[in-house]
C-alpha positions, 0 to 999 in steps of 0.5 A: 172510670170517673172522667173530666177534662175533654173526654166528651170529644172522644166518644170512641175512646169512651166506648173502648173504656167501657169494655174494660169496666164501669163509666161512673157518669155519662157513657159513650151513647149519651155523650155521642148524642148530647155532643152532636149539635144537629141533634141537641140544637134540634131538640132545643128548637123543638122544645122552646128552650132558648138557645143561640141559632145553630146551622149544621152540616149542609143547612143553608147559611143565615142571612147577611146581617147575622153575626156567626162563629165557627165552632169545632164539633170536637173542641173544648175551652173556646180553642177553635172558635173564631168569627164566620164571614159571610160566604165562608165555606164551612170548614171540615169538623165545624158548625156555624153559631149565632154570636149573641150580644150578652155575658157568657155564663155557665150552670152546673147541675147533677142528674140521675137520667130523668131528673136534674138539680141545679147546683150553681151559676157563674160568669164565665170569663172569655178572652180575659185580656188582662190574664193573657186570654184571646179571642174566645179562650176560656179564661175562668169563672166567677161564681156567687149567689145565683141571684146576683149573677142573673135575673130570677127568671133566668134561673127558672129558664135554666131549671127547665132547660136542664130538666128537658136536657136531662130527660132527652138525653139521659144525662147522669152525674155532674154536667154543665151548661154554657150559655149567654145571658141576652136580654135577660134570658140564658141562651144554651150554646153548649153542654158538658156532659161531666165535671166542668171547671167551674165546680170547684168554686161552687164546692168552696162557696158551699161547702159540699163535696160535688164528687159525692153528689156525682157518685150518689146520682150515678150509682143510687139515683139520689139527688139533693133535695134542693140547690145548695146554699151559697153565702149571700155576700160572698163571691169566688173567681178563678182565672187562667193566667196565660204566657204572653211570651215563652216564660220558664218557671224557676220555682213554683213554691212563690206561686203556691204561696199566692194561692196559685193552682195548677201550678207549672213544674220547676224549670219548665218552659211555657210557650206563648199563648199556653197557661201558666196557672190558675189564679184564685180570688175572693170577694164581696162582688163580681167586680172585686174579684175581677180586680183581684185577678188582675192584680194577682196576675201582674204579681205573678209575672213579676215574680217570673220575671224575677226568677221566682226568688221574690218573697210575695209577702214583701211585693208592693202589689 
């Protein structure tokens, strides 16, 4: 079994699956440990790895004036993240994390349990309002040359962080680290011990099959000699388009012709706040990719309002 999605939130289910066959990736023990906020952020603090300050269990609340978030121990995609007000009692199943000013990002890496190789860096789109995102909801990624997304010293810090995390938690195969780029440094906020949503963009930019890298690391202990080469002036972006009101998709074919992915089924009713599809854009800059995502979001919404009958090639957008 090779898994993705939110199975890192279900270590008990992974243990059951392990009794039936081989897990190609991180097993229940690795997942349970690296997703334990007390264990994980305690390690980052001792190792001197930049991270958002985090308070778990019965730890004393931070001093007044420190802006914080409540984050679910078992969650994904920013769904459960919300502001933590001073004096709030800790909700069951949540921990408190400092809200840092900066740009959200993610780093993809492949590991063999002892060593790790950085595969790429992306800017993470969070609460992308033009696409219907709200709060801290995951909205997509923008991938491109790492040196045009983060400073060179940030890449060096990420290299050191993924190496240390891999050694400590014995991670294998494809993994992702989420961070906030604040004051030029990546501050770790979470680890996803499996294939992540940003990797399809890095695959297309590099021309590599990341699942092949995953299997080579897990089954043979083989890692790439160096990070993949990415085109110096090409960016790719994916954006999750959320429904602003209840929406029905008459036919997915017009959306497919626009290059959309993760398409709804014909006739499917999509509730407000739920994802409609994934938009893809390519350009020579991050700003250009963002602009294209917004334009394509408007075009898809027009198609949906028209019942999917309009030919996108004749759409004035």
